[in-house]
C-alpha positions as CSV (number, residue, x, y, z in Angstrom):
1,X,289.1,180.4,151.0
2,X,292.0,182.9,151.4
3,X,289.5,185.8,151.4
4,X,289.3,189.2,152.9
5,X,286.5,189.5,155.4
6,X,284.4,192.6,155.5
7,X,282.3,193.9,158.3
8,X,279.1,191.9,158.8
9,X,275.8,193.7,158.3
10,X,272.8,192.9,160.5
11,X,269.6,192.7,158.5
12,X,266.8,192.2,161.0
13,X,266.8,188.5,162.0
14,X,269.9,187.6,160.1
15,X,273.5,188.7,159.5
16,X,275.3,189.0,156.1
17,X,279.0,188.1,156.1
18,X,280.8,189.4,153.1
19,X,284.1,188.0,151.8
20,X,286.2,189.1,148.8
21,X,288.3,186.4,147.2
22,X,291.7,187.2,145.6
23,X,290.0,186.7,142.2
24,X,287.7,189.6,143.0
25,X,284.6,187.4,143.5
26,X,282.5,188.6,146.4
27,X,280.8,185.9,148.5
28,X,277.9,186.7,150.8
29,X,276.8,184.3,153.5
30,X,273.4,184.8,155.2
31,X,273.4,183.6,158.8
32,X,270.3,183.3,161.0
33,X,270.6,184.5,164.6
34,X,270.8,180.8,165.6
35,X,274.0,180.5,163.6
36,X,272.4,178.5,160.8
37,X,273.7,179.5,157.3
38,X,270.6,179.6,155.1
39,X,272.0,181.2,152.0
40,X,275.2,181.8,150.1
41,X,275.5,184.0,147.0
42,X,278.5,185.1,145.0
43,X,279.2,187.5,142.1
44,X,282.5,187.9,140.2
45,X,284.8,186.5,137.6
46,X,285.3,183.0,139.2
47,X,283.4,180.5,141.3
48,X,284.4,180.3,144.9
49,X,285.8,177.0,146.3
50,X,282.4,175.2,146.4
51,X,283.7,172.6,148.8
52,X,284.4,175.4,151.3
53,X,281.3,177.3,150.4
54,X,278.8,174.4,150.6
55,X,280.5,172.6,153.5
56,X,278.8,169.3,154.3
57,X,276.3,169.7,151.4
58,X,279.2,169.7,148.8
59,X,279.1,165.9,148.4
60,X,275.4,165.9,147.5
61,X,276.0,168.7,145.1
62,X,278.7,166.7,143.4
63,X,276.5,163.6,143.3
64,X,273.8,165.5,141.5
65,X,276.3,166.9,139.0
66,X,277.7,163.4,138.3
67,X,274.1,162.2,137.5
68,X,274.6,163.3,133.9
69,X,272.6,166.5,133.8
70,X,272.9,168.1,130.4
71,X,271.0,171.3,131.3
72,X,271.6,173.6,134.3
73,X,272.1,171.7,137.5
74,X,269.3,172.0,140.0
75,X,269.4,170.3,143.4
76,X,266.4,170.6,145.7
77,X,266.4,168.9,149.1
78,X,265.0,169.9,152.5
79,X,268.4,171.4,153.5
80,X,270.0,172.2,150.1
81,X,268.8,174.1,147.1
82,X,271.2,175.0,144.2
């Protein structure tokens, strides 16, 4: 993502990795002690590269968007909620 990594913060049973993109958008990745990423959030003027951010779940996200949603996109699966 061509981002600047910041120190990770441990929050009890998980770690928060923070990245700042060249656009100024800040991306936070929430990682369980097992290594499982269970949450991603961002705030800033642009979206992050969603293919890089969502990883293997990106194709399902794109499929849901292509399904012709007129309102806000919502995806709810056992391993992906957007």
